[in-house]
ZANUKOL-562639 format. One record per residue (C-alpha): residue number from 1; z, y negated, x negated. Coordinates in nm, 3 decimals, padded with zeros to 5 digits. Example, Ala and Ser with C-alpha at 12.3 -4.5 7.8 and 13.67 -1.06 7.14 Angstrom:
// residues 2
<site 1; <00.780; 00.450; -01.230>>
<site 2; <00.714; 00.106; -01.367>>
// end
This chain:
// residues 510
<site 1; <04.196; -06.358; -01.614>>
<site 2; <04.476; -06.512; -01.479>>
<site 3; <04.573; -06.450; -01.133>>
<site 4; <04.765; -06.709; -00.913>>
<site 5; <04.968; -06.641; -00.625>>
<site 6; <04.965; -06.857; -00.306>>
<site 7; <05.138; -06.868; 00.011>>
<site 8; <04.935; -07.165; 00.188>>
<site 9; <04.710; -07.129; 00.504>>
<site 10; <04.324; -07.130; 00.513>>
<site 11; <04.146; -07.431; 00.700>>
<site 12; <03.833; -07.357; 00.864>>
<site 13; <03.641; -07.411; 00.602>>
<site 14; <03.790; -07.077; 00.502>>
<site 15; <03.954; -07.264; 00.187>>
<site 16; <04.296; -07.243; 00.084>>
<site 17; <04.476; -07.576; 00.147>>
<site 18; <04.708; -07.573; -00.105>>
<site 19; <04.503; -07.421; -00.395>>
<site 20; <04.284; -07.500; -00.649>>
<site 21; <04.122; -07.352; -00.928>>
<site 22; <04.242; -07.463; -01.275>>
<site 23; <04.287; -07.373; -01.662>>
<site 24; <04.041; -07.035; -01.549>>
<site 25; <04.322; -06.917; -01.326>>
<site 26; <04.181; -06.761; -00.984>>
<site 27; <04.370; -06.758; -00.685>>
<site 28; <04.329; -06.427; -00.493>>
<site 29; <04.581; -06.434; -00.225>>
<site 30; <04.398; -06.569; 00.012>>
<site 31; <04.092; -06.452; -00.007>>
<site 32; <03.858; -06.319; 00.247>>
<site 33; <03.714; -06.008; 00.242>>
<site 34; <03.378; -06.113; 00.195>>
<site 35; <03.510; -06.328; -00.074>>
<site 36; <03.667; -06.036; -00.180>>
<site 37; <03.347; -05.799; -00.208>>
<site 38; <03.114; -06.099; -00.310>>
<site 39; <03.365; -06.181; -00.657>>
<site 40; <03.400; -05.800; -00.713>>
<site 41; <02.985; -05.778; -00.696>>
<site 42; <02.962; -06.057; -00.934>>
<site 43; <03.248; -05.907; -01.173>>
<site 44; <03.041; -05.573; -01.202>>
<site 45; <02.707; -05.766; -01.280>>
<site 46; <02.936; -05.913; -01.581>>
<site 47; <03.050; -05.583; -01.658>>
<site 48; <02.745; -05.406; -01.697>>
<site 49; <02.472; -05.652; -01.764>>
<site 50; <02.143; -05.676; -01.559>>
<site 51; <02.029; -05.275; -01.569>>
<site 52; <02.204; -05.010; -01.718>>
<site 53; <02.060; -04.637; -01.776>>
<site 54; <02.211; -04.327; -01.613>>
<site 55; <02.154; -03.984; -01.574>>
<site 56; <02.203; -03.688; -01.281>>
<site 57; <02.116; -03.497; -01.002>>
<site 58; <01.968; -03.613; -00.689>>
<site 59; <02.133; -03.508; -00.357>>
<site 60; <02.097; -03.586; 00.010>>
<site 61; <01.752; -03.720; -00.060>>
<site 62; <01.700; -03.925; 00.288>>
<site 63; <01.385; -04.155; 00.323>>
<site 64; <01.423; -04.416; 00.577>>
<site 65; <01.082; -04.371; 00.813>>
<site 66; <01.031; -04.742; 00.929>>
<site 67; <01.110; -04.911; 00.637>>
<site 68; <01.025; -04.654; 00.332>>
<site 69; <01.317; -04.695; 00.146>>
<site 70; <01.507; -04.417; -00.012>>
<site 71; <01.840; -04.316; -00.026>>
<site 72; <02.064; -04.024; -00.199>>
<site 73; <02.374; -03.988; -00.431>>
<site 74; <02.322; -03.935; -00.810>>
<site 75; <02.634; -03.672; -00.899>>
<site 76; <02.704; -03.516; -01.237>>
<site 77; <02.785; -03.142; -01.259>>
<site 78; <02.964; -02.928; -01.491>>
<site 79; <02.838; -02.697; -01.711>>
<site 80; <02.743; -02.368; -01.528>>
<site 81; <02.615; -02.280; -01.216>>
<site 82; <02.789; -02.448; -00.863>>
<site 83; <02.742; -02.730; -00.662>>
<site 84; <03.080; -02.858; -00.744>>
<site 85; <03.068; -03.210; -00.925>>
<site 86; <03.281; -03.406; -01.118>>
<site 87; <03.119; -03.793; -01.019>>
<site 88; <02.881; -03.898; -00.769>>
<site 89; <02.754; -04.253; -00.711>>
<site 90; <02.565; -04.367; -00.414>>
<site 91; <02.163; -04.503; -00.470>>
<site 92; <01.910; -04.711; -00.324>>
<site 93; <01.572; -04.667; -00.423>>
<site 94; <01.414; -05.009; -00.235>>
<site 95; <00.989; -04.975; -00.108>>
<site 96; <00.873; -05.200; -00.305>>
<site 97; <01.045; -05.060; -00.671>>
<site 98; <00.925; -04.728; -00.548>>
<site 99; <00.543; -04.834; -00.541>>
<site 100; <00.611; -05.091; -00.827>>
<site 101; <00.698; -04.778; -01.018>>
<site 102; <00.467; -04.552; -00.912>>
<site 103; <00.196; -04.781; -01.003>>
<site 104; <00.340; -04.807; -01.353>>
<site 105; <00.309; -04.385; -01.419>>
<site 106; <-00.022; -04.352; -01.251>>
<site 107; <-00.188; -04.406; -01.562>>
<site 108; <00.012; -04.194; -01.760>>
<site 109; <-00.104; -03.872; -01.512>>
<site 110; <00.224; -03.883; -01.312>>
<site 111; <00.115; -04.016; -00.961>>
<site 112; <00.210; -03.722; -00.815>>
<site 113; <00.574; -03.722; -00.961>>
<site 114; <00.819; -03.629; -00.625>>
<site 115; <01.156; -03.673; -00.594>>
<site 116; <01.333; -03.449; -00.445>>
<site 117; <01.727; -03.266; -00.374>>
<site 118; <01.843; -03.058; -00.663>>
<site 119; <01.603; -03.261; -00.914>>
<site 120; <01.796; -03.420; -01.247>>
<site 121; <01.662; -03.759; -01.351>>
<site 122; <01.748; -04.047; -01.576>>
<site 123; <01.714; -04.353; -01.365>>
<site 124; <01.730; -04.705; -01.452>>
<site 125; <01.939; -04.950; -01.206>>
<site 126; <02.125; -05.251; -01.148>>
<site 127; <02.515; -05.182; -01.065>>
<site 128; <02.586; -05.323; -00.742>>
<site 129; <02.888; -05.409; -00.464>>
<site 130; <02.704; -05.425; -00.064>>
<site 131; <02.942; -05.720; 00.063>>
<site 132; <02.904; -05.624; 00.395>>
<site 133; <03.029; -05.225; 00.343>>
<site 134; <03.216; -05.299; 00.018>>
<site 135; <03.007; -04.977; -00.060>>
<site 136; <02.973; -04.969; -00.523>>
<site 137; <02.599; -04.848; -00.519>>
<site 138; <02.304; -04.829; -00.774>>
<site 139; <02.026; -05.038; -00.704>>
<site 140; <01.712; -04.810; -00.888>>
<site 141; <01.413; -04.975; -01.051>>
<site 142; <01.300; -04.732; -01.227>>
<site 143; <01.274; -04.365; -01.287>>
<site 144; <01.241; -04.173; -01.669>>
<site 145; <00.949; -03.867; -01.574>>
<site 146; <00.972; -03.718; -01.888>>
<site 147; <01.354; -03.666; -01.907>>
<site 148; <01.297; -03.483; -01.547>>
<site 149; <01.041; -03.289; -01.715>>
<site 150; <01.223; -03.181; -01.991>>
<site 151; <01.555; -03.118; -01.794>>
<site 152; <01.284; -02.877; -01.564>>
<site 153; <01.145; -02.696; -01.853>>
<site 154; <01.497; -02.692; -02.033>>
<site 155; <01.600; -02.526; -01.745>>
<site 156; <01.356; -02.319; -01.690>>
<site 157; <01.365; -02.185; -02.022>>
<site 158; <01.742; -02.095; -01.975>>
<site 159; <01.669; -01.898; -01.617>>
<site 160; <01.412; -01.713; -01.851>>
<site 161; <01.627; -01.638; -02.101>>
<site 162; <01.914; -01.534; -01.856>>
<site 163; <01.676; -01.322; -01.649>>
<site 164; <01.538; -01.148; -01.992>>
<site 165; <01.950; -01.038; -02.103>>
<site 166; <02.019; -00.922; -01.738>>
<site 167; <01.680; -00.691; -01.710>>
<site 168; <01.547; -00.816; -01.420>>
<site 169; <01.158; -00.988; -01.565>>
<site 170; <01.003; -00.674; -01.553>>
<site 171; <01.218; -00.465; -01.272>>
<site 172; <00.977; -00.598; -00.918>>
<site 173; <00.648; -00.521; -01.130>>
<site 174; <00.769; -00.165; -01.150>>
<site 175; <00.771; -00.107; -00.786>>
<site 176; <00.481; 00.078; -00.635>>
<site 177; <00.254; -00.131; -00.433>>
<site 178; <00.160; 00.065; -00.099>>
<site 179; <-00.216; 00.116; -00.121>>
<site 180; <-00.220; 00.045; 00.242>>
<site 181; <-00.022; -00.235; 00.276>>
<site 182; <-00.103; -00.422; 00.592>>
<site 183; <00.311; -00.495; 00.743>>
<site 184; <00.329; -00.822; 00.502>>
<site 185; <00.664; -00.982; 00.507>>
<site 186; <00.559; -01.365; 00.455>>
<site 187; <00.764; -01.642; 00.373>>
<site 188; <00.700; -01.997; 00.359>>
<site 189; <00.651; -02.283; 00.638>>
<site 190; <00.514; -02.225; 00.952>>
<site 191; <00.212; -02.394; 01.070>>
<site 192; <00.188; -02.587; 00.657>>
<site 193; <-00.188; -02.594; 00.513>>
<site 194; <-00.077; -02.274; 00.333>>
<site 195; <00.067; -02.111; 00.623>>
<site 196; <-00.275; -02.166; 00.823>>
<site 197; <-00.494; -02.139; 00.453>>
<site 198; <-00.333; -01.775; 00.452>>
<site 199; <-00.361; -01.618; 00.852>>
<site 200; <-00.770; -01.788; 00.857>>
<site 201; <-00.843; -01.499; 00.596>>
<site 202; <-00.617; -01.244; 00.716>>
<site 203; <-00.763; -01.282; 01.059>>
<site 204; <-01.115; -01.320; 00.937>>
<site 205; <-01.063; -00.999; 00.754>>
<site 206; <-01.137; -00.629; 00.905>>
<site 207; <-00.835; -00.494; 00.919>>
<site 208; <-00.498; -00.520; 01.166>>
<site 209; <-00.293; -00.638; 00.924>>
<site 210; <00.099; -00.724; 01.090>>
<site 211; <00.264; -01.039; 00.987>>
<site 212; <00.615; -01.105; 01.047>>
<site 213; <00.680; -01.530; 00.953>>
<site 214; <01.046; -01.593; 00.799>>
<site 215; <01.025; -01.996; 00.876>>
<site 216; <01.179; -02.174; 00.540>>
<site 217; <01.118; -02.514; 00.382>>
<site 218; <00.942; -02.461; 00.078>>
<site 219; <01.080; -02.820; -00.055>>
<site 220; <01.383; -02.987; -00.111>>
<site 221; <01.735; -02.837; -00.115>>
<site 222; <01.714; -02.626; 00.170>>
<site 223; <01.448; -02.441; -00.026>>
<site 224; <01.662; -02.195; -00.239>>
<site 225; <01.842; -02.072; 00.040>>
<site 226; <01.662; -02.045; 00.273>>
<site 227; <01.375; -01.868; 00.052>>
<site 228; <01.707; -01.597; -00.061>>
<site 229; <01.784; -01.557; 00.301>>
<site 230; <01.413; -01.483; 00.416>>
<site 231; <01.392; -01.229; 00.116>>
<site 232; <01.711; -01.062; 00.176>>
<site 233; <01.611; -01.033; 00.559>>
<site 234; <01.247; -00.908; 00.517>>
<site 235; <01.359; -00.620; 00.269>>
<site 236; <01.562; -00.532; 00.493>>
<site 237; <01.311; -00.502; 00.775>>
<site 238; <01.162; -00.143; 00.776>>
<site 239; <00.837; -00.199; 00.881>>
<site 240; <00.769; -00.418; 00.616>>
<site 241; <00.523; -00.275; 00.292>>
<site 242; <00.538; -00.582; 00.077>>
<site 243; <00.738; -00.975; 00.091>>
<site 244; <00.496; -01.234; 00.030>>
<site 245; <00.612; -01.636; -00.075>>
<site 246; <00.388; -01.898; -00.018>>
<site 247; <00.356; -02.232; -00.047>>
<site 248; <00.044; -02.529; -00.061>>
<site 249; <00.001; -02.766; -00.348>>
<site 250; <00.194; -03.074; -00.456>>
<site 251; <00.336; -03.267; -00.736>>
<site 252; <00.475; -03.082; -01.076>>
<site 253; <00.852; -03.113; -00.986>>
<site 254; <00.787; -02.935; -00.603>>
<site 255; <00.803; -02.605; -00.842>>
<site 256; <01.157; -02.720; -00.943>>
<site 257; <01.286; -02.511; -00.640>>
<site 258; <01.183; -02.205; -00.826>>
<site 259; <01.236; -02.180; -01.094>>
<site 260; <01.594; -02.166; -00.971>>
<site 261; <01.810; -01.856; -01.138>>
<site 262; <01.966; -01.723; -00.784>>
<site 263; <01.646; -01.711; -00.655>>
<site 264; <01.455; -01.538; -00.919>>
<site 265; <01.749; -01.341; -00.909>>
<site 266; <01.685; -01.223; -00.551>>
<site 267; <01.297; -01.177; -00.604>>
<site 268; <01.365; -00.985; -00.884>>
<site 269; <01.603; -00.755; -00.707>>
<site 270; <01.423; -00.718; -00.385>>
<site 271; <01.354; -00.354; -00.312>>
<site 272; <01.022; -00.422; -00.174>>
<site 273; <00.766; -00.571; -00.409>>
<site 274; <00.707; -00.960; -00.375>>
<site 275; <00.411; -01.127; -00.422>>
<site 276; <00.397; -01.533; -00.514>>
<site 277; <00.141; -01.786; -00.427>>
<site 278; <00.288; -02.123; -00.480>>
<site 279; <-00.007; -02.321; -00.539>>
<site 280; <-00.082; -02.458; -00.883>>
<site 281; <-00.288; -02.394; -01.035>>
<site 282; <-00.162; -02.486; -01.413>>
<site 283; <00.228; -02.426; -01.380>>
<site 284; <00.359; -02.096; -01.304>>
<site 285; <00.722; -02.063; -01.214>>
<site 286; <00.955; -01.896; -01.314>>
<site 287; <00.925; -01.735; -00.983>>
<site 288; <00.561; -01.627; -01.007>>
<site 289; <00.672; -01.406; -01.374>>
<site 290; <00.950; -01.200; -01.215>>
<site 291; <00.707; -01.112; -00.893>>
<site 292; <00.523; -00.805; -00.851>>
<site 293; <00.225; -00.983; -00.882>>
<site 294; <00.162; -01.339; -00.829>>
<site 295; <-00.195; -01.552; -00.686>>
<site 296; <-00.244; -01.955; -00.762>>
<site 297; <-00.290; -01.994; -00.394>>
<site 298; <-00.203; -01.892; -00.029>>
<site 299; <-00.540; -01.806; 00.003>>
<site 300; <-00.568; -01.632; -00.337>>
<site 301; <-00.249; -01.407; -00.188>>
<site 302; <-00.453; -01.356; 00.080>>
<site 303; <-00.744; -01.252; -00.059>>
<site 304; <-00.604; -01.030; -00.313>>
<site 305; <-00.435; -00.840; 00.017>>
<site 306; <-00.766; -00.844; 00.181>>
<site 307; <-00.947; -00.701; -00.169>>
<site 308; <-00.701; -00.387; -00.157>>
<site 309; <-00.765; -00.309; 00.203>>
<site 310; <-01.146; -00.332; 00.109>>
<site 311; <-01.109; -00.057; -00.176>>
<site 312; <-00.917; 00.171; 00.017>>
<site 313; <-01.168; 00.158; 00.305>>
<site 314; <-01.443; 00.208; 00.047>>
<site 315; <-01.240; 00.501; -00.168>>
<site 316; <-01.215; 00.644; 00.198>>
<site 317; <-01.610; 00.637; 00.311>>
<site 318; <-01.683; 00.765; -00.036>>
<site 319; <-01.452; 01.082; 00.021>>
<site 320; <-01.542; 01.118; 00.400>>
<site 321; <-01.929; 01.144; 00.245>>
<site 322; <-01.819; 01.360; -00.047>>
<site 323; <-01.635; 01.577; 00.213>>
<site 324; <-01.967; 01.570; 00.460>>
<site 325; <-02.211; 01.716; 00.177>>
<site 326; <-01.966; 01.928; 00.015>>
<site 327; <-01.890; 02.069; 00.333>>
<site 328; <-02.251; 02.119; 00.412>>
<site 329; <-02.277; 02.312; 00.084>>
<site 330; <-02.004; 02.518; 00.159>>
<site 331; <-02.190; 02.630; 00.509>>
<site 332; <-02.523; 02.648; 00.329>>
<site 333; <-02.338; 02.913; 00.058>>
<site 334; <-02.118; 03.108; 00.253>>
<site 335; <-02.465; 03.168; 00.486>>
<site 336; <-02.680; 03.276; 00.218>>
<site 337; <-02.408; 03.493; 00.071>>
<site 338; <-02.399; 03.650; 00.473>>
<site 339; <-02.724; 03.690; 00.501>>
<site 340; <-02.761; 03.850; 00.133>>
<site 341; <-02.443; 04.036; 00.168>>
<site 342; <-02.570; 04.161; 00.555>>
<site 343; <-02.887; 04.322; 00.357>>
<site 344; <-02.727; 04.450; 00.089>>
<site 345; <-02.520; 04.629; 00.355>>
<site 346; <-02.780; 04.793; 00.558>>
<site 347; <-02.991; 04.913; 00.206>>
<site 348; <-02.671; 05.108; 00.125>>
<site 349; <-02.652; 05.264; 00.468>>
<site 350; <-02.946; 05.364; 00.499>>
<site 351; <-02.934; 05.500; 00.166>>
<site 352; <-02.626; 05.701; 00.229>>
<site 353; <-02.768; 05.858; 00.545>>
<site 354; <-03.085; 05.954; 00.412>>
<site 355; <-02.860; 06.109; 00.136>>
<site 356; <-02.653; 06.278; 00.348>>
<site 357; <-02.959; 06.420; 00.522>>
<site 358; <-03.153; 06.532; 00.258>>
<site 359; <-02.831; 06.694; 00.123>>
<site 360; <-02.761; 06.891; 00.485>>
<site 361; <-03.128; 06.998; 00.468>>
<site 362; <-03.120; 07.158; 00.169>>
<site 363; <-02.767; 07.290; 00.236>>
<site 364; <-02.894; 07.476; 00.538>>
<site 365; <-03.196; 07.602; 00.351>>
<site 366; <-03.017; 07.754; 00.143>>
<site 367; <-02.786; 07.915; 00.373>>
<site 368; <-03.109; 08.044; 00.597>>
<site 369; <-03.270; 08.159; 00.219>>
<site 370; <-02.929; 08.374; 00.164>>
<site 371; <-02.924; 08.490; 00.491>>
<site 372; <-03.271; 08.631; 00.545>>
<site 373; <-03.246; 08.777; 00.173>>
<site 374; <-02.931; 08.970; 00.287>>
<site 375; <-03.074; 09.108; 00.594>>
<site 376; <-03.419; 09.194; 00.384>>
<site 377; <-03.207; 09.421; 00.126>>
<site 378; <-03.056; 09.541; 00.408>>
<site 379; <-03.353; 09.622; 00.615>>
<site 380; <-03.492; 09.820; 00.305>>
<site 381; <-03.242; 10.053; 00.275>>
<site 382; <-03.203; 10.137; 00.596>>
<site 383; <-03.578; 10.222; 00.587>>
<site 384; <-03.518; 10.452; 00.272>>
<site 385; <-03.239; 10.615; 00.425>>
<site 386; <-03.400; 10.683; 00.730>>
<site 387; <-03.746; 10.847; 00.552>>
<site 388; <-03.560; 11.058; 00.319>>
<site 389; <-03.308; 11.161; 00.618>>
<site 390; <-03.605; 11.329; 00.812>>
<site 391; <-03.634; 11.651; 00.731>>
<site 392; <-03.285; 11.753; 00.714>>
<site 393; <-03.010; 11.878; 00.917>>
<site 394; <-02.879; 11.728; 01.247>>
<site 395; <-02.555; 11.738; 01.040>>
<site 396; <-02.665; 11.538; 00.779>>
<site 397; <-02.863; 11.283; 01.021>>
<site 398; <-02.554; 11.257; 01.174>>
<site 399; <-02.372; 11.224; 00.865>>
<site 400; <-02.637; 10.960; 00.756>>
<site 401; <-02.634; 10.762; 01.051>>
<site 402; <-02.237; 10.746; 01.023>>
<site 403; <-02.343; 10.657; 00.699>>
<site 404; <-02.588; 10.373; 00.847>>
<site 405; <-02.355; 10.266; 01.100>>
<site 406; <-02.080; 10.146; 00.805>>
<site 407; <-02.388; 09.998; 00.642>>
<site 408; <-02.433; 09.786; 00.927>>
<site 409; <-02.101; 09.674; 00.992>>
<site 410; <-02.079; 09.602; 00.648>>
<site 411; <-02.388; 09.392; 00.626>>
<site 412; <-02.298; 09.218; 00.956>>
<site 413; <-01.950; 09.136; 00.779>>
<site 414; <-02.147; 08.991; 00.466>>
<site 415; <-02.360; 08.801; 00.676>>
<site 416; <-02.093; 08.671; 00.867>>
<site 417; <-01.856; 08.641; 00.587>>
<site 418; <-02.169; 08.377; 00.421>>
<site 419; <-02.233; 08.177; 00.752>>
<site 420; <-01.881; 08.125; 00.830>>
<site 421; <-01.869; 07.973; 00.462>>
<site 422; <-02.201; 07.764; 00.514>>
<site 423; <-02.044; 07.653; 00.795>>
<site 424; <-01.724; 07.522; 00.639>>
<site 425; <-01.894; 07.369; 00.371>>
<site 426; <-02.132; 07.170; 00.645>>
<site 427; <-01.837; 07.119; 00.810>>
<site 428; <-01.616; 06.952; 00.488>>
<site 429; <-01.945; 06.749; 00.385>>
<site 430; <-01.964; 06.616; 00.730>>
<site 431; <-01.631; 06.522; 00.741>>
<site 432; <-01.615; 06.372; 00.430>>
<site 433; <-01.948; 06.173; 00.483>>
<site 434; <-01.829; 06.052; 00.814>>
<site 435; <-01.501; 05.921; 00.635>>
<site 436; <-01.686; 05.735; 00.371>>
<site 437; <-01.910; 05.576; 00.648>>
<site 438; <-01.646; 05.488; 00.819>>
<site 439; <-01.455; 05.362; 00.573>>
<site 440; <-01.734; 05.158; 00.426>>
<site 441; <-01.811; 05.010; 00.797>>
<site 442; <-01.477; 04.929; 00.826>>
<site 443; <-01.492; 04.732; 00.502>>
<site 444; <-01.806; 04.552; 00.545>>
<site 445; <-01.631; 04.479; 00.914>>
<site 446; <-01.402; 04.305; 00.806>>
<site 447; <-01.576; 04.101; 00.520>>
<site 448; <-01.833; 03.976; 00.845>>
<site 449; <-01.520; 03.915; 01.015>>
<site 450; <-01.397; 03.696; 00.711>>
<site 451; <-01.706; 03.533; 00.694>>
<site 452; <-01.762; 03.415; 01.057>>
<site 453; <-01.403; 03.311; 01.064>>
<site 454; <-01.519; 03.037; 00.769>>
<site 455; <-01.820; 02.971; 00.953>>
<site 456; <-01.641; 02.903; 01.298>>
<site 457; <-01.422; 02.681; 01.039>>
<site 458; <-01.694; 02.482; 00.890>>
<site 459; <-01.876; 02.450; 01.218>>
<site 460; <-01.933; 02.091; 01.328>>
<site 461; <-01.736; 02.144; 01.625>>
<site 462; <-01.407; 02.181; 01.397>>
<site 463; <-01.495; 01.894; 01.240>>
<site 464; <-01.456; 01.735; 01.554>>
<site 465; <-01.116; 01.884; 01.629>>
<site 466; <-01.007; 01.771; 01.334>>
<site 467; <-01.069; 01.366; 01.409>>
<site 468; <-01.391; 01.294; 01.222>>
<site 469; <-01.748; 01.220; 01.459>>
<site 470; <-02.081; 01.317; 01.411>>
<site 471; <-02.364; 01.024; 01.539>>
<site 472; <-02.675; 01.154; 01.658>>
<site 473; <-02.955; 00.929; 01.661>>
<site 474; <-03.238; 00.886; 01.881>>
<site 475; <-03.483; 01.166; 01.701>>
<site 476; <-03.200; 01.391; 01.749>>
<site 477; <-03.064; 01.451; 01.451>>
<site 478; <-02.757; 01.366; 01.250>>
<site 479; <-02.696; 00.991; 01.125>>
<site 480; <-02.604; 01.043; 00.759>>
<site 481; <-02.779; 00.718; 00.647>>
<site 482; <-02.786; 00.370; 00.765>>
<site 483; <-03.169; 00.354; 00.670>>
<site 484; <-03.201; 00.590; 00.932>>
<site 485; <-03.186; 00.423; 01.291>>
<site 486; <-03.317; 00.117; 01.369>>
<site 487; <-03.156; -00.220; 01.465>>
<site 488; <-03.167; -00.184; 01.884>>
<site 489; <-03.161; 00.175; 01.880>>
<site 490; <-02.945; 00.410; 02.117>>
<site 491; <-02.697; 00.655; 01.914>>
<site 492; <-02.491; 00.913; 02.045>>
<site 493; <-02.175; 00.984; 01.870>>
<site 494; <-01.962; 01.297; 01.925>>
<site 495; <-01.593; 01.332; 01.932>>
<site 496; <-01.337; 01.573; 02.000>>
<site 497; <-01.333; 01.494; 02.380>>
<site 498; <-01.644; 01.347; 02.458>>
<site 499; <-01.921; 01.122; 02.348>>
<site 500; <-01.997; 00.728; 02.294>>
<site 501; <-02.293; 00.604; 02.337>>
<site 502; <-02.326; 00.278; 02.137>>
<site 503; <-02.646; 00.031; 02.030>>
<site 504; <-02.729; -00.029; 01.668>>
<site 505; <-02.708; -00.405; 01.657>>
<site 506; <-02.665; -00.456; 01.271>>
<site 507; <-02.647; -00.225; 00.946>>
<site 508; <-02.509; -00.231; 00.604>>
<site 509; <-02.544; 00.014; 00.347>>
<site 510; <-02.334; 00.111; 00.088>>
// end
């Protein structure tokens, strides 16, 4: 194209008075701005033709509230991660073209294809220049969904491969989910459908869940940084047992942020178990794969948490019943053993006393017989000597008298010796018997004290002091089965520091 420079002035009709087109020469030195932009626009149309296919990543997507037109930048990024870009071009997707395009993909089952920042697309557009602003832009007519889904699948596969190479796919799954996980850190958009569905199940449960909410965008370009910030924040919260990430249903493209490598790495490296409920029944995001546990919807996540609490409560209920039955069995067995031991102790004591009394009587009889035998022998000897000495002389009588005196003293000494020996045997036997009886009674008393201590420990009042309670029905008997009471019946619950009077409105058997 030839360019001719002109220095003439412009007349009232916005044309140069001294210039004209000739021999395909174009005079440009005196054009108005609008003429220049229009010529540039025509040149772009001639260069690129009616439309051209362009691929890149959506950034800064904005929808005009009144007109419904969409405006965004299409950027080209280098290989690898990062926010830097090589080139950028502005795009406009007018409402009419957008509706027409959506209607064209609905029969293909892609009616819920949603555009969002960060999404890689291939679009068909007319290269245009906005004359008023002199701004170069693309006027979009359609987008190729298959390319976007392919890009998403490729990025998803790359993310999974990188996580596997780093050994992060199973890291969060190895964490132990607390059995009583009532302190939950929740990452979602406040007052969204996902939040309300989750909280409705939690609120209707019988448990005091403590929910710490981190309000984050769950769709769009802010999703990844805000969710990662929520994970880091809730991970540092000392009271949080587990972190829940939920969002509502939507288009398949809405899952794109949850395939992000940085977000999935943050979930895998989280020091607390992460539970996800992204809200898609068919598609599973990479965030679901690296999380400790994933459920399809926010409602399913809430039901999962409630069901864990139900299982623990059922376990504690069964354990309480088992403990009660075991305690009653132990108390009955201890009572029976105590009664048996008491009867045995009474029998042994009585037998030992009888045997000791019998031995004492036998010993006393033996001593008495020996003494009488000795006395009888002495008396016979004295009688014989007296009869033989009657006719003798006084000297002989005196001599014999002395002999008799000596024999009498000897008999007394023998008798006293025998009596002393018998007394010592009796005292020794009594001492041994007393010592044995005292040892037996002491041992038995200690055993009875131990049994009494065990019985006191198993006493229902001790059970109340340990924090349990006993419920008495109107019949005055402990209530161990819901069938023992009727609706409307008054019951009394004994606790450590008093009693609680209640009326049965409903009951449930396990």
